[in-house]
Structure formats: C-alpha cells, structure tokens
MMTF fields as JSON, N, C-alpha, C and O atoms, coordinates in Angstrom:
{
  "mmtfVersion": "1.0.0",
  "mmtfProducer": "UNKNOWN",
  "numBonds": 435,
  "numAtoms": 436,
  "numGroups": 109,
  "numChains": 1,
  "numModels": 1,
  "chainsPerModel": [1],
  "groupsPerChain": [109],
  "chainIdList": ["A"],
  "bondAtomList": [4, 2, 8, 6, 12, 10, 16, 14, 20, 18, 24, 22, 28, 26, 32, 30, 36, 34, 40, 38, 44, 42, 48, 46, 52, 50, 56, 54, 60, 58, 64, 62, 68, 66, 72, 70, 76, 74, 80, 78, 84, 82, 88, 86, 92, 90, 96, 94, 100, 98, 104, 102, 108, 106, 112, 110, 116, 114, 120, 118, 124, 122, 128, 126, 132, 130, 136, 134, 140, 138, 144, 142, 148, 146, 152, 150, 156, 154, 160, 158, 164, 162, 168, 166, 172, 170, 176, 174, 180, 178, 184, 182, 188, 186, 192, 190, 196, 194, 200, 198, 204, 202, 208, 206, 212, 210, 216, 214, 220, 218, 224, 222, 228, 226, 232, 230, 236, 234, 240, 238, 244, 242, 248, 246, 252, 250, 256, 254, 260, 258, 264, 262, 268, 266, 272, 270, 276, 274, 280, 278, 284, 282, 288, 286, 292, 290, 296, 294, 300, 298, 304, 302, 308, 306, 312, 310, 316, 314, 320, 318, 324, 322, 328, 326, 332, 330, 336, 334, 340, 338, 344, 342, 348, 346, 352, 350, 356, 354, 360, 358, 364, 362, 368, 366, 372, 370, 376, 374, 380, 378, 384, 382, 388, 386, 392, 390, 396, 394, 400, 398, 404, 402, 408, 406, 412, 410, 416, 414, 420, 418, 424, 422, 428, 426, 432, 430],
  "bondOrderList": [1, 1, 1, 1, 1, 1, 1, 1, 1, 1, 1, 1, 1, 1, 1, 1, 1, 1, 1, 1, 1, 1, 1, 1, 1, 1, 1, 1, 1, 1, 1, 1, 1, 1, 1, 1, 1, 1, 1, 1, 1, 1, 1, 1, 1, 1, 1, 1, 1, 1, 1, 1, 1, 1, 1, 1, 1, 1, 1, 1, 1, 1, 1, 1, 1, 1, 1, 1, 1, 1, 1, 1, 1, 1, 1, 1, 1, 1, 1, 1, 1, 1, 1, 1, 1, 1, 1, 1, 1, 1, 1, 1, 1, 1, 1, 1, 1, 1, 1, 1, 1, 1, 1, 1, 1, 1, 1, 1],
  "groupList": [{"groupName": "UNK", "atomNameList": ["N", "CA", "C", "O"], "elementList": ["N", "C", "C", "O"], "formalChargeList": [0, 0, 0, 0], "bondAtomList": [1, 0, 2, 1, 3, 2], "bondOrderList": [1, 1, 2], "singleLetterCode": "X", "chemCompType": "L-PEPTIDE LINKING"}],
  "groupTypeList": [0, 0, 0, 0, 0, 0, 0, 0, 0, 0, 0, 0, 0, 0, 0, 0, 0, 0, 0, 0, 0, 0, 0, 0, 0, 0, 0, 0, 0, 0, 0, 0, 0, 0, 0, 0, 0, 0, 0, 0, 0, 0, 0, 0, 0, 0, 0, 0, 0, 0, 0, 0, 0, 0, 0, 0, 0, 0, 0, 0, 0, 0, 0, 0, 0, 0, 0, 0, 0, 0, 0, 0, 0, 0, 0, 0, 0, 0, 0, 0, 0, 0, 0, 0, 0, 0, 0, 0, 0, 0, 0, 0, 0, 0, 0, 0, 0, 0, 0, 0, 0, 0, 0, 0, 0, 0, 0, 0, 0],
  "groupIdList": [1, 2, 3, 4, 5, 6, 7, 8, 9, 10, 11, 12, 13, 14, 15, 16, 17, 18, 19, 20, 21, 22, 23, 24, 25, 26, 27, 28, 29, 30, 31, 32, 33, 34, 35, 36, 37, 38, 39, 40, 41, 42, 43, 44, 45, 46, 47, 48, 49, 50, 51, 52, 53, 54, 55, 56, 57, 58, 59, 60, 61, 62, 63, 64, 65, 66, 67, 68, 69, 70, 71, 72, 73, 74, 75, 76, 77, 78, 79, 80, 81, 82, 83, 84, 85, 86, 87, 88, 89, 90, 91, 92, 93, 94, 95, 96, 97, 98, 99, 100, 101, 102, 103, 104, 105, 106, 107, 108, 109],
  "secStructList": [7, 7, 2, 2, 2, 2, 2, 2, 2, 2, 2, 2, 2, 2, 2, 2, 2, 2, 2, 2, 2, 2, 1, 7, 7, 7, 7, 7, 6, 6, 1, 2, 2, 2, 2, 2, 2, 0, 0, 0, 0, 0, 2, 2, 2, 2, 2, 2, 2, 7, 1, 7, 7, 7, 7, 1, 7, 7, 1, 7, 5, 1, 1, 1, 6, 6, 7, 5, 1, 1, 3, 3, 3, 3, 3, 3, 3, 3, 3, 6, 6, 3, 3, 3, 3, 3, 3, 3, 3, 4, 4, 4, 6, 3, 3, 3, 3, 3, 3, 6, 6, 7, 1, 1, 7, 3, 3, 7, 7],
  "xCoordList": [6.957, 7.473, 8.785, 8.863, 9.796, 11.101, 11.125, 10.346, 12.0, 12.118, 12.436, 11.947, 13.247, 13.601, 12.36, 12.162, 11.514, 10.286, 9.314, 8.665, 9.211, 8.321, 8.786, 7.968, 10.074, 10.62, 10.374, 10.0, 10.582, 10.347, 8.886, 8.589, 7.966, 6.534, 6.158, 5.375, 6.711, 6.435, 6.976, 6.312, 8.172, 8.766, 7.913, 7.658, 7.472, 6.656, 5.332, 4.877, 4.706, 3.449, 3.657, 2.812, 4.764, 5.043, 5.263, 4.766, 6.0, 6.242, 4.942, 4.681, 4.117, 2.839, 1.943, 1.313, 1.887, 1.087, 1.62, 0.844, 2.937, 3.55, 3.248, 2.848, 3.437, 3.219, 1.755, 1.455, 0.841, -0.579, -1.005, -1.957, -0.319, -0.644, 0.022, -0.507, 1.168, 1.938, 1.606, 1.653, 1.273, 1.065, -0.408, -1.152, -0.851, -2.244, -2.473, -1.564, -3.68, -4.026, -3.983, -4.244, -3.66, -3.69, -5.069, -6.087, -5.095, -6.343, -6.511, -5.631, -7.637, -7.85, -8.101, -8.781, -7.57, -7.772, -9.253, -9.986, -9.68, -11.053, -12.062, -13.25, -11.65, -12.572, -12.921, -12.371, -13.852, -14.255, -13.068, -12.992, -12.14, -10.962, -10.075, -9.433, -10.032, -9.229, -9.765, -8.991, -11.079, -11.686, -11.415, -11.173, -11.457, -11.17, -9.716, -9.424, -8.791, -7.374, -7.154, -6.419, -7.786, -7.657, -8.202, -7.57, -9.369, -10.004, -9.307, -9.168, -8.863, -8.292, -6.791, -6.277, -6.081, -4.622, -4.059, -3.304, -4.413, -3.781, -4.34, -3.568, -5.656, -6.254, -5.798, -5.461, -5.767, -5.284, -3.836, -3.486, -2.999, -1.608, -1.505, -0.681, -2.333, -2.34, -2.818, -2.277, -3.84, -4.325, -3.251, -3.126, -2.482, -1.459, -0.21, 0.31, 0.285, 1.569, 1.468, 2.467, 0.307, 0.169, 0.499, 0.913, 0.313, 0.573, 2.06, 2.855, 2.456, 3.884, 4.403, 3.655, 5.672, 6.301, 7.68, 8.354, 8.09, 9.439, 10.382, 10.193, 11.389, 12.327, 13.74, 14.605, 13.983, 15.303, 15.097, 14.305, 15.8, 15.637, 14.346, 14.027, 13.609, 12.331, 12.446, 11.438, 13.632, 13.844, 14.347, 15.133, 13.897, 14.312, 15.678, 16.385, 16.025, 17.313, 18.424, 18.279, 19.531, 20.653, 21.754, 21.742, 22.719, 23.881, 23.944, 24.945, 22.907, 22.886, 22.718, 22.39, 22.945, 22.808, 21.358, 21.099, 20.409, 18.998, 18.436, 17.222, 19.324, 18.914, 19.61, 20.672, 18.988, 19.567, 19.506, 18.691, 20.375, 20.391, 20.598, 21.716, 19.539, 19.56, 19.91, 20.904, 19.106, 19.359, 19.104, 18.106, 19.995, 19.883, 19.773, 19.473, 19.999, 19.906, 19.788, 20.231, 19.186, 19.029, 19.385, 19.382, 19.693, 19.969, 19.552, 19.859, 18.867, 18.484, 19.398, 19.774, 19.75, 20.599, 20.122, 19.844, 20.031, 19.671, 20.96, 21.8, 21.11, 22.288, 21.857, 20.665, 22.8, 22.503, 21.587, 20.838, 21.636, 20.814, 19.446, 18.668, 19.131, 17.872, 18.159, 19.131, 17.323, 17.467, 18.178, 17.976, 19.007, 19.66, 19.351, 19.318, 19.125, 18.88, 20.079, 20.425, 20.717, 21.837, 21.309, 20.601, 21.653, 21.187, 22.391, 23.252, 22.448, 23.471, 22.99, 22.05, 23.622, 23.249, 24.19, 25.185, 23.866, 24.811, 25.035, 26.12, 24.06, 24.239, 25.266, 25.873, 25.471, 26.46, 27.676, 28.562, 27.733, 28.873, 29.157, 30.276, 28.121, 28.277, 27.283, 26.322, 27.532, 26.59, 26.21, 27.072, 24.899, 24.392, 23.745, 23.125, 23.898, 23.23, 22.206, 22.528, 20.984, 19.901, 19.457, 19.026, 19.553, 19.085, 17.608, 17.087, 16.931, 15.492, 15.171, 15.762, 14.233, 13.8, 14.691, 14.39, 15.778, 16.691, 16.114, 15.238, 16.615, 16.163, 17.196, 16.904, 18.394, 19.41, 20.287, 20.342, 20.971, 21.826, 23.256, 23.64, 24.033, 25.477, 26.204, 25.877, 27.191, 27.97, 28.895, 29.689, 28.792, 29.628, 30.608, 31.551, 30.403, 31.345, 31.172, 31.871],
  "yCoordList": [54.018, 52.707, 52.49, 52.63, 52.147, 51.919, 50.56, 49.674, 50.386, 49.087, 47.953, 46.835, 48.239, 47.215, 46.771, 45.574, 47.736, 47.405, 46.637, 45.695, 47.031, 46.34, 44.899, 43.98, 44.711, 43.368, 42.512, 41.345, 43.083, 42.347, 41.96, 40.837, 42.849, 42.559, 41.462, 40.569, 41.528, 40.509, 39.15, 38.13, 39.133, 37.889, 37.286, 36.082, 38.124, 37.651, 37.087, 36.052, 37.751, 37.264, 35.94, 35.049, 35.796, 34.555, 33.399, 32.297, 33.632, 32.582, 32.192, 31.007, 33.18, 32.898, 32.059, 31.103, 32.411, 31.656, 30.238, 29.282, 30.09, 28.768, 27.897, 26.742, 28.447, 27.669, 27.295, 26.203, 28.171, 27.854, 26.747, 26.02, 26.609, 25.549, 24.233, 23.171, 24.271, 23.065, 22.416, 21.191, 23.2, 22.669, 22.624, 23.54, 21.555, 21.544, 22.624, 22.989, 23.118, 24.144, 23.549, 22.356, 24.343, 23.836, 23.287, 23.865, 22.176, 21.503, 21.457, 20.962, 21.968, 21.873, 20.426, 19.704, 19.977, 18.591, 18.274, 19.019, 17.187, 16.734, 17.509, 17.189, 18.512, 19.31, 18.63, 17.583, 19.248, 18.708, 18.675, 17.802, 19.624, 19.642, 18.431, 17.961, 17.915, 16.725, 15.525, 14.738, 15.378, 14.263, 14.411, 13.421, 15.636, 15.879, 15.544, 14.925, 15.967, 15.664, 14.159, 13.646, 13.451, 11.994, 11.356, 10.47, 11.802, 11.194, 11.494, 10.613, 12.737, 13.133, 12.929, 12.734, 12.969, 12.918, 11.616, 10.928, 11.272, 10.125, 8.774, 7.857, 8.634, 7.326, 6.765, 5.582, 7.552, 6.986, 6.495, 5.494, 7.188, 6.749, 5.49, 4.62, 5.384, 4.17, 2.982, 1.883, 3.201, 2.128, 1.682, 0.494, 2.636, 2.307, 1.692, 0.705, 2.268, 1.855, 1.02, 0.433, 0.947, 0.2, 1.074, 2.224, 0.524, 1.256, 1.475, 0.584, 2.653, 2.898, 2.054, 1.708, 1.728, 0.931, 1.498, 2.007, 1.408, 1.816, 0.687, -0.453, 0.993, -0.034, 0.198, -0.665, 1.349, 1.645, 2.617, 3.553, 2.398, 3.271, 2.935, 1.764, 3.956, 3.75, 3.544, 3.299, 3.635, 3.433, 4.706, 4.653, 5.829, 7.107, 7.52, 6.743, 8.753, 9.295, 8.719, 8.622, 8.337, 7.815, 7.293, 7.494, 6.611, 6.11, 4.586, 4.027, 3.907, 2.447, 1.943, 2.71, 0.65, 0.062, 0.025, -0.171, 0.208, 0.254, 1.674, 1.859, 2.679, 4.071, 4.927, 4.573, 6.061, 7.052, 8.415, 8.64, 9.319, 10.685, 11.617, 11.749, 12.257, 13.164, 12.452, 12.798, 11.459, 10.839, 11.847, 12.567, 11.902, 12.915, 12.353, 13.11, 11.086, 10.538, 9.028, 8.385, 8.464, 7.012, 6.532, 7.299, 5.238, 4.595, 3.132, 2.495, 2.597, 1.186, 0.429, 0.935, -0.794, -1.615, -3.057, -3.57, -3.699, -5.108, -5.921, -5.681, -6.888, -7.741, -9.198, -9.498, -10.091, -11.522, -11.852, -12.827, -11.054, -11.301, -10.64, -10.75, -9.972, -9.234, -7.75, -7.342, -6.943, -5.489, -4.987, -5.497, -3.988, -3.286, -1.799, -1.245, -1.172, 0.261, 0.896, 0.547, 1.834, 2.584, 3.932, 4.621, 4.303, 5.559, 6.387, 5.914, 7.618, 8.563, 9.15, 9.945, 8.768, 9.191, 10.321, 10.091, 11.536, 12.646, 13.011, 13.484, 12.815, 13.146, 12.27, 12.684, 11.057, 10.134, 9.988, 9.182, 10.748, 10.722, 9.305, 8.802, 8.678, 7.301, 7.005, 7.746, 5.904, 5.36, 3.981, 3.152, 3.743, 2.473, 1.681, 2.252, 0.356, -0.537, -1.359, -2.012, -1.321, -2.104, -3.116, -2.735, -4.403, -5.447, -5.661, -5.434, -6.1, -6.331, -7.284, -8.359, -6.885, -7.721, -7.619, -8.244, -6.857, -6.742, -5.883, -5.05, -6.095, -5.305, -4.267, -3.39, -4.354, -3.338, -3.211, -4.104, -2.08, -1.812, -2.216, -2.638, -2.078, -2.368, -1.119, -0.563, -0.687, 0.489, 0.097, -0.835, 0.816, 0.499, 1.631, 1.428, 2.788, 3.893, 4.914, 5.928],
  "zCoordList": [7.631, 8.0, 7.247, 6.027, 8.012, 7.395, 6.692, 7.042, 5.715, 5.038, 6.018, 5.854, 7.028, 8.015, 8.795, 9.007, 9.23, 9.96, 9.075, 9.532, 7.823, 6.891, 6.666, 6.617, 6.532, 6.35, 7.586, 7.468, 8.772, 10.016, 10.144, 10.552, 9.811, 9.881, 8.879, 9.202, 7.674, 6.659, 7.09, 6.908, 7.657, 8.137, 9.254, 9.26, 10.2, 11.31, 10.8, 11.288, 9.825, 9.255, 8.529, 8.623, 7.807, 7.085, 8.049, 7.814, 9.128, 10.122, 10.797, 11.003, 11.145, 11.797, 10.878, 11.331, 9.605, 8.644, 8.5, 8.507, 8.369, 8.236, 9.444, 9.296, 10.647, 11.866, 12.036, 12.516, 11.656, 11.818, 10.864, 11.15, 9.741, 8.801, 9.172, 8.844, 9.847, 10.132, 11.467, 11.58, 12.469, 13.808, 14.154, 13.804, 14.846, 15.28, 16.331, 17.076, 16.375, 17.351, 18.758, 18.915, 19.791, 21.161, 21.498, 21.117, 22.211, 22.528, 24.043, 24.746, 24.554, 25.997, 26.396, 25.666, 27.54, 27.967, 28.128, 28.778, 27.544, 27.686, 26.87, 26.924, 26.117, 25.331, 24.02, 23.677, 23.289, 21.995, 21.038, 20.174, 21.187, 20.338, 20.547, 19.608, 21.788, 22.076, 21.318, 20.773, 21.278, 20.534, 19.04, 18.349, 18.547, 17.133, 16.812, 15.789, 17.709, 17.501, 17.486, 16.642, 18.413, 18.47, 17.202, 16.628, 16.766, 15.599, 14.296, 13.447, 14.123, 12.838, 12.725, 11.623, 13.841, 13.785, 14.339, 13.652, 15.56, 16.212, 15.761, 15.481, 15.688, 15.397, 14.049, 13.987, 12.961, 11.692, 11.774, 11.149, 12.537, 12.671, 13.523, 13.241, 14.563, 15.369, 14.538, 14.657, 13.692, 12.833, 11.847, 11.548, 11.349, 10.342, 10.957, 10.437, 12.07, 12.618, 13.888, 14.304, 14.513, 15.761, 16.961, 16.814, 18.128, 19.36, 19.539, 19.24, 20.026, 20.258, 21.409, 22.323, 21.359, 22.413, 22.704, 21.809, 23.943, 24.332, 23.944, 24.368, 23.146, 22.697, 23.212, 23.058, 23.818, 24.392, 25.543, 25.438, 26.625, 27.786, 28.505, 28.71, 28.884, 29.546, 31.046, 31.709, 31.588, 33.02, 33.686, 34.632, 33.195, 33.752, 33.229, 32.587, 33.519, 33.083, 33.941, 35.16, 33.319, 34.079, 33.187, 31.973, 33.813, 33.071, 33.04, 32.591, 33.503, 33.454, 32.034, 31.128, 31.842, 30.507, 30.039, 28.852, 30.954, 30.592, 30.678, 30.75, 30.669, 30.784, 29.735, 29.222, 29.429, 28.528, 29.205, 30.1, 28.771, 29.284, 28.094, 27.595, 27.644, 26.488, 25.179, 24.541, 24.767, 23.461, 22.351, 22.382, 21.374, 20.334, 18.926, 18.002, 18.723, 17.377, 17.417, 18.369, 16.373, 16.298, 14.895, 13.933, 14.811, 13.534, 13.666, 14.674, 12.679, 12.66, 11.712, 10.655, 12.104, 11.256, 11.338, 12.421, 10.188, 10.159, 10.076, 9.209, 10.986, 10.977, 11.123, 11.059, 11.315, 11.402, 12.578, 12.519, 13.647, 14.837, 14.758, 15.705, 13.685, 13.545, 13.451, 12.815, 14.077, 14.04, 15.267, 16.369, 15.075, 16.179, 16.051, 14.953, 17.195, 17.257, 17.93, 19.059, 17.232, 17.794, 18.268, 17.533, 19.485, 20.068, 20.485, 21.227, 20.007, 20.448, 21.771, 21.793, 22.857, 24.208, 24.623, 25.31, 24.2, 24.377, 25.833, 26.172, 26.708, 28.114, 28.799, 29.787, 28.287, 28.841, 27.933, 28.219, 26.852, 25.914, 25.422, 25.533, 24.879, 24.408, 23.299, 23.089, 22.591, 21.615, 22.122, 22.412, 22.226, 22.743, 21.612, 20.715, 21.666, 20.717, 21.476, 22.468, 21.005, 21.594, 20.559, 19.471, 20.876, 19.955, 20.167, 21.259, 19.116, 19.179, 20.318, 20.427, 21.161, 22.287, 23.508, 24.525, 23.454, 24.573, 25.689, 25.456, 26.911, 28.053, 28.46, 29.273, 27.909, 28.157, 26.93, 26.085, 26.85, 25.703, 25.937, 27.028, 24.889, 24.946, 24.465, 23.417, 25.241, 24.838, 23.703, 23.832, 22.582, 21.417, 21.093, 20.328, 21.651, 21.445, 22.542, 22.558]
}
C-alpha cells in the first residue's frame, strides 16, 4: 500500500466517522425511527423555540416584493420600528428588508 493510498483511506475513514457522529441516520417515513427522531431531536427544539414560521418570502420563487429567489444570507437588526430581517436574495441580485409583521419586503440594495 502506497503512502498516498493509506492517507486517502485514513481521510475517508475520518470523514465517515465524523459524519456518522454529526448527522442523524436516515429515517424511513412512518417507521419507528421517525418517531425516535421526532421525540429525541425535533420535539425538544419545538418546546424550546416554538413552532417555526415563515417570516420572509413564502410565496414561491420569484422577483416580487413578497418573493425570494435563492436567499443566501440573513441579518437581524433592532431599530425604532422593532425588528427588521435583511435577506441577501442572490437570485435577484438584491438585499431585501422585511419588518416584523410585514407581508412584503423592501428593496434596500
């Protein structure tokens, strides 16, 4: 076994070990594993953070003020009007600002 092959095998084993520790195992729909995933992973987070909600976009992909196309980054900012969410909408080459409770965003860049 060449040093290069040994290094490649060691790297592959390390990545496999890392991924098996970090990611949950695939769960068949409706199987016992799905109930375990819900009980051990999702339910504690729902109890802590509440149900998820769509706060920006949610109206399909597009270029409207209530749509996003490939959002790639977000930033929260507290201002005089409350909270604003800034979304980098790379598919439309723009930055959108969504104010708390708003139904559409405002193009800011």
